[in-house]
C-alpha positions as CSV (number, residue, x, y, z in Angstrom):
1,X,-0.1,0.0,0.0
2,X,1.1,3.5,0.0
3,X,2.4,3.2,4.3
4,X,1.2,4.4,6.9
5,X,1.2,3.1,10.7
6,X,0.6,-0.9,10.7
7,X,-1.9,-2.1,13.4
8,X,-1.0,-5.3,15.2
9,X,-4.7,-6.0,15.7
10,X,-5.9,-5.5,12.5
11,X,-3.1,-8.0,11.4
12,X,-4.5,-10.6,13.7
13,X,-7.7,-10.3,11.9
14,X,-5.9,-10.4,8.6
15,X,-4.3,-14.2,9.5
16,X,-7.0,-15.4,10.9
17,X,-9.5,-15.0,7.7
18,X,-6.3,-16.2,5.8
19,X,-6.6,-19.1,8.5
20,X,-10.3,-19.6,8.0
21,X,-9.2,-19.3,3.9
22,X,-6.7,-22.8,4.8
23,X,-8.9,-24.6,5.9
24,X,-11.9,-24.0,3.0
25,X,-9.5,-24.7,0.1
26,X,-6.1,-26.3,1.6
27,X,-4.5,-23.8,-0.1
28,X,-0.5,-23.7,0.9
29,X,0.0,-20.1,0.1
30,X,-2.6,-18.5,2.0
31,X,-1.2,-21.1,5.4
32,X,2.3,-19.5,4.1
33,X,0.7,-16.0,4.2
34,X,-0.7,-16.4,8.1
35,X,2.8,-17.5,9.5
36,X,4.9,-14.4,7.9
37,X,1.9,-12.5,8.9
38,X,2.0,-14.0,12.7
39,X,5.5,-13.1,12.9
40,X,5.0,-9.6,12.3
41,X,2.5,-9.5,15.0
42,X,5.1,-11.3,17.6
43,X,6.9,-8.3,17.1
44,X,4.9,-6.1,18.3
45,X,5.1,-7.9,22.0
46,X,6.3,-5.7,24.7
47,X,9.2,-7.3,26.0
48,X,10.4,-4.2,27.6
49,X,10.4,-5.4,31.6
50,X,10.1,-1.6,33.0
51,X,6.6,-1.1,31.6
52,X,3.8,-1.4,34.3
53,X,2.4,-4.9,33.5
54,X,5.7,-6.2,30.8
55,X,4.1,-7.6,28.1
56,X,1.2,-7.9,26.1
57,X,1.0,-7.5,21.6
58,X,1.4,-3.4,21.1
59,X,-2.1,-1.8,19.9
60,X,0.0,0.1,16.6
61,X,3.6,-0.5,15.4
62,X,4.7,3.3,16.5
63,X,5.7,5.0,19.1
64,X,3.3,7.9,19.6
65,X,1.7,4.8,21.2
66,X,2.6,2.3,24.0
67,X,-0.8,0.6,24.5
68,X,-1.4,-2.6,24.8
69,X,-4.8,-4.0,24.0
70,X,-6.8,-6.9,24.6
71,X,-7.6,-6.6,20.8
72,X,-3.9,-6.8,19.9
73,X,-3.6,-9.7,22.3
74,X,-6.1,-11.6,22.3
75,X,-6.8,-12.4,19.0
76,X,-2.5,-13.0,18.2
77,X,-3.3,-16.4,20.9
78,X,-6.3,-16.9,18.9
79,X,-3.9,-17.2,15.6
80,X,-1.2,-18.7,17.4
81,X,-3.3,-21.9,18.6
82,X,-4.7,-22.6,15.3
83,X,-1.4,-22.2,13.8
84,X,-0.4,-25.0,16.3
85,X,-3.2,-26.3,15.5
86,X,-2.2,-27.3,11.4
87,X,1.6,-26.8,12.1
88,X,2.2,-28.3,15.3
89,X,4.9,-26.6,16.0
90,X,5.3,-26.3,19.8
91,X,6.8,-22.9,19.8
92,X,2.9,-21.7,17.9
93,X,1.2,-23.1,21.6
94,X,3.9,-21.5,23.6
95,X,3.5,-18.0,22.9
96,X,-1.0,-18.9,22.6
97,X,-0.5,-19.6,26.0
98,X,1.4,-16.6,27.2
99,X,-0.4,-14.0,25.1
100,X,-3.9,-15.5,27.0
101,X,-1.7,-15.1,30.0
102,X,-1.0,-11.6,29.8
103,X,-4.3,-10.2,29.2
104,X,-5.8,-12.7,32.1
105,X,-2.9,-11.5,34.7
106,X,-3.0,-7.7,33.6
107,X,-6.5,-6.7,31.9
108,X,-9.3,-9.4,33.6
109,X,-12.3,-7.0,35.7
110,X,-13.7,-8.5,38.6
111,X,-17.3,-9.0,36.3
112,X,-15.6,-11.7,34.4
113,X,-15.0,-9.5,31.4
114,X,-12.0,-7.9,30.2
115,X,-10.7,-4.2,29.6
116,X,-9.5,-2.5,26.6
117,X,-6.4,-1.7,27.4
118,X,-3.1,-0.5,29.9
119,X,-1.3,2.4,28.8
120,X,2.4,3.1,29.2
121,X,2.1,4.7,32.6
122,X,0.1,2.3,33.8
123,X,-3.9,3.2,33.3
124,X,-5.9,0.8,32.2
125,X,-9.3,2.1,30.0
126,X,-11.9,0.0,31.2
127,X,-14.2,-0.3,28.5
128,X,-15.7,-3.9,27.7
129,X,-16.0,-4.3,24.1
130,X,-18.0,-7.5,22.8
131,X,-15.2,-8.3,21.0
132,X,-12.7,-8.4,23.3
133,X,-14.8,-10.8,25.4
134,X,-15.4,-12.8,22.2
135,X,-11.5,-12.8,21.1
136,X,-10.7,-14.3,25.0
137,X,-13.5,-17.0,24.2
138,X,-11.9,-18.3,21.4
139,X,-8.8,-18.8,22.6
140,X,-9.7,-20.5,25.8
141,X,-11.9,-22.5,23.5
142,X,-9.0,-23.6,21.3
143,X,-6.5,-24.0,24.0
144,X,-8.5,-26.5,25.9
145,X,-8.4,-28.1,22.5
146,X,-4.6,-28.0,22.0
147,X,-3.4,-28.9,25.0
148,X,-6.6,-30.8,26.8
149,X,-6.8,-28.4,29.9
150,X,-9.9,-27.8,31.1
151,X,-9.2,-24.7,33.0
152,X,-9.1,-23.3,29.5
153,X,-13.0,-24.2,28.0
154,X,-13.9,-23.5,32.0
155,X,-12.6,-19.9,31.7
156,X,-14.2,-19.6,28.1
157,X,-17.7,-20.6,29.2
158,X,-17.6,-18.2,32.9
159,X,-16.5,-14.9,30.1
160,X,-19.0,-15.8,27.2
161,X,-21.6,-16.5,30.7
162,X,-20.8,-12.6,32.4
163,X,-20.6,-11.6,28.8
164,X,-24.4,-12.9,27.9
165,X,-25.3,-11.3,31.4
166,X,-23.7,-8.3,31.2
167,X,-24.5,-7.2,26.7
168,X,-27.9,-8.9,27.0
169,X,-30.0,-8.3,23.5
170,X,-31.2,-4.0,24.2
171,X,-28.7,-1.3,23.5
172,X,-26.0,-2.2,25.4
173,X,-25.0,-4.6,22.5
174,X,-26.5,-2.4,20.2
175,X,-24.2,0.2,21.2
176,X,-20.7,-2.1,21.1
177,X,-21.3,-2.1,16.8
178,X,-22.4,-4.9,14.7
179,X,-18.4,-5.5,13.1
180,X,-17.3,-5.7,16.8
181,X,-20.8,-8.2,17.5
182,X,-19.7,-10.0,14.7
183,X,-15.8,-10.9,16.7
184,X,-18.2,-11.4,19.8
185,X,-21.0,-13.7,18.4
186,X,-18.5,-16.5,15.9
187,X,-16.3,-16.8,19.2
188,X,-20.0,-17.9,20.9
189,X,-20.6,-20.2,18.1
190,X,-17.2,-21.6,18.4
191,X,-18.1,-22.0,21.8
192,X,-21.8,-23.5,21.5
193,X,-19.8,-26.2,19.1
194,X,-18.2,-27.8,22.3
195,X,-20.5,-26.4,25.0
196,X,-23.7,-25.8,24.9
197,X,-25.6,-23.3,26.0
198,X,-28.9,-21.8,24.6
199,X,-28.1,-18.4,26.3
200,X,-25.5,-17.8,23.1
201,X,-28.1,-18.3,20.1
202,X,-31.1,-17.1,22.1
203,X,-28.2,-13.2,22.5
204,X,-27.4,-14.0,18.8
205,X,-30.9,-14.3,17.2
206,X,-32.7,-11.5,19.2
207,X,-29.8,-9.2,18.3
208,X,-30.0,-10.2,14.8
209,X,-34.5,-9.7,15.0
210,X,-33.2,-5.9,16.4
211,X,-30.6,-5.2,13.7
212,X,-33.1,-6.4,11.0
213,X,-36.0,-4.3,12.1
214,X,-33.5,-1.2,12.7
215,X,-30.9,-0.9,9.8
216,X,-32.1,0.2,6.6
């Protein structure tokens, strides 16, 4: 492209889409591109030990912001866990577990959800976006499958139930926006396949009906 700042969270979404396409087509070029994209994502890990709550993936590859976000770190764990499933390379699994543990340790909220980000000075933005909850749900499911550890699935269920209770089907969820909710629901559906709960489908259905009736 024409250049400009590069965002780690946007590259998370690209990598996940490449992996989705790879599972559909088995085109090895797509897997290779996903691995190359992940190499860039991994370069965004905040290794500076002087930072408050060291670790996490930076939001943007730019000196103007040293924020480390759930949206850059949790879906990166999703990418790494999927790459482990597809390649068997244990370094991907180790990285996924590290990223997941960082979000849990640094951005978990008392209500069972996850905050948005922590700044270089240690201030935590306590906004609870739906897509961040979804990304941690998805990471929990994928890590449960990869490791066989039940605690990851238990985490995913806990977060999903807290999210459904928090967002409901009214304005609280609608205010998140369709793009964020698409990520949230995609991961609720992933969880529902391995740990069914009718509340997930009910929330999706109610949200879909509301969007259908109110949007042009």
